[in-house]
SEVEX-429667 format. One record per residue: x, y, z of N, C-alpha, C, CB in turn. Coordinates in steps of 0.02 Angstrom, whole numbers, plus 50000, padded with zeros to 5 digits. Glycine has a CB too. Example, Ala and Ser with C-alpha at 12.3 -4.5 7.8 and 13.67 -1.06 7.14 Angstrom:
! SEVEX-429667
506604971650390506154977550390506604983550390505654977650452;506424988850354506844994750357506455000250394507044997050286;
//
This chain:
! SEVEX-429667
490545064449817491075058249779491815059849760490775056049704;491845068049733492365072149725492925071149795492045079849716;492595073049864492895072549923492985068949936492785074149962;492865060549922493005053949934493755053249864492135048349923;493495054149830494205054849786494905061449796493885055949707;494765061849813495265069149790495925067249820494995077749828;496325066349774496965063349816497515067749844497345058749772;497385072749891497895070949930497485069249988498455076049939;497025067950004496665065450057496815060850072496155064950055;496685056249984496905051150011497635049350019496625047149982;497985050950017498525049150027498765050650092498855051249982;498455055050139498075054450226497745049350241497535059650247;497335046850191496875041050217497425033150192495905041650166;497715033050161498345026950162498755028350228498955027650088;498855033450240499415034250299499155031450352499635041550321;498475031150371497985031150414498005024250424497355034350392;498115018650368497805011450354498485010450382497515008050272;498845013750351499635010750385499885009250450500105014750373;499585013550479499935016850544499505010650600499685027650559;499085007850555498375006150565498504998650590497845007050493;498904995550522499194988850503499854991050540499234986450414;500214995350578500904994750597500724996150677501475000550554;500144996150689500574997550761499974994950779500895005750796;499374990750761498764986050779499004978650756498014988550735;498914980050689499004973550651499574967150689499324976250572;500094972650660500824970050668501014965950635500984967950720;500984964250577500734958750550501564961650462499484959350538;502084965450498502534967150434502264972550399502594961350382;501664975150385501554982050361501734987650394500954983050351;502494992750335502874995350348502695003250323503384991650327;502645008450358502235015750358502695017650280502415022650450;503265016250273503775016650225503495016250167504265012150230;502925010250149502595010550099502195015850087502305006050097;502285021550099501655025950103501745027750025501645033250165;502115031050014502365035049946502315028149889503335038849956;502525024949899502465018449828501675017349827502925008649847;501185017149876500625014849878500105019249856500535012649936;500465027649884499955032049844500345032149763499855041149887;500745032749735501065030949689500365025849629501765026749729;500505020449646499985014949617499425018349623499925007749655;499285019249663498425022449677498225028149623498335026949763;498905032649618498645038549569498765035749493499125046449582;499315031449473499445028949422499025025649403499885026449420;498575020749450498355015949401498735012249370498065018249360;499235009349392499905004449349499974999349373500635006649347;500534996649348500714990649384501584994149379500454981549338;501674989549420502434991849432503044985849478502334999449483;503574985249432504014981549440504154980649516504504983649402;504084972949545504294972349625504864976849649504544964649642;505754974349612505864980649606506154987749624505594980949606;505554989849582505464998149582505114996349669504785003049501;504574995849655504184999149743504714994849823502924994249751;504794989549804505584991749836505934994449859505894992249827;506024997949788506805006149790506365010249816507225011149698;505785010149807505405015249831505355015349907504755014949802;505475010549947505185010550024505895014050035504945001950074;506555012950018507185017050045507295012550097507075025350071;507095005250105507695000250150508064996450128507524996150193;508294991950181508984988650137508664981550128509884988250185;508774978550058508444974350010507924968550046509034970749966;508454966350099507854961750151507204965750202508394957250216;507424970550211506824971650251506114971850201506954979050292;506424976750149506014979750078505664973950051506554982950011;505974968450069505614961149995505154959050093506654950049931;505364960450153504924957150213504154960550203505284959450298;504284968250184503954974050187503204972550125504584980750166;503504971050068503194971850020502824961449995503834976849964;503104957850042502624951550056502104953150103503014945350087;502294958250162501554958750201501364963350175501454959650276;501294966450136500774970050079500264965650044501194973150017;500724962350023500494957149976500104952350010501024953749943;500214949350065499604946250126499124951150133499914944850211;499174956550150498734958950187498274961750137498994963350237;498324960550057498204964949991498064971149974497834963149964;498314975550018498634980349993498984982649931498894980550024;499214976749916499564976549828499304970149826500564977249805;499294969249761499064963949723499484962849664498404964949704;499614955149658499944953449607499784947949568500464952949625;499894946349509499564938849503500204933549491498974938449430;500754934349496500994929449562501684929449577500854921949551;502054927049600502384927949671503134932949639502594918349716;503134932249578503764937049543503504944149493504274931249483;502884942549484502604948149461502514954649453502374947749467;502304960749421502214965549442501574965649495502214969349389;501884973049537501194972249606500724979749570501614974249729;500254979749574500024985649592499314985849635499994989249530;498894993949661498844994649718497984990549725499005002849737;498074986649781497544984449815496914988749855497864980949856;496334984949864495934988749914495704983649936495444994149896;495964980249982495494973450016494854976950066496094967550078;494504972050076494034975150132494194977950167493734972450167;494484975050219494824977950307494804985750266495984974050347;495294987950237495574994250207495134998050211495824994450143;494294997050177494024999550166493735008150227493744993950146;493615004750269493275010550325494085016850328493035004850436;494605016350307495005016750316495305024050249495165009650325;495125022050188494985023950096494545029450103494545017150038;493895026350105493205027350117492855030450164492985023050118;492995031950200492795032550292491915033150258493255042850358;491595039150229491125040750216490575036950176491295044950200;491005032250128490545028350086489965024250127490985023250044;
//
């Protein structure tokens, strides 16, 4: 169980999920989201959308589109369209996040 929750390994797993989403699913999820998703996973906190978009290091329009794609795919969760975001763990991502589960 400790190996599944290894914080450095989870970063690699999140990255693998993002690569899959970006190259296979092609629904707008961007690899630039790695730092923000990893931070939200580690902290277990919520973050204002503007702060998450700033972590992407993209133009405002690109960051808005990328954030929307993450919410749509369930990798980010939010209680409202303008509300704070938190880490999401959709069923389709479990094979990347916890491959030995």
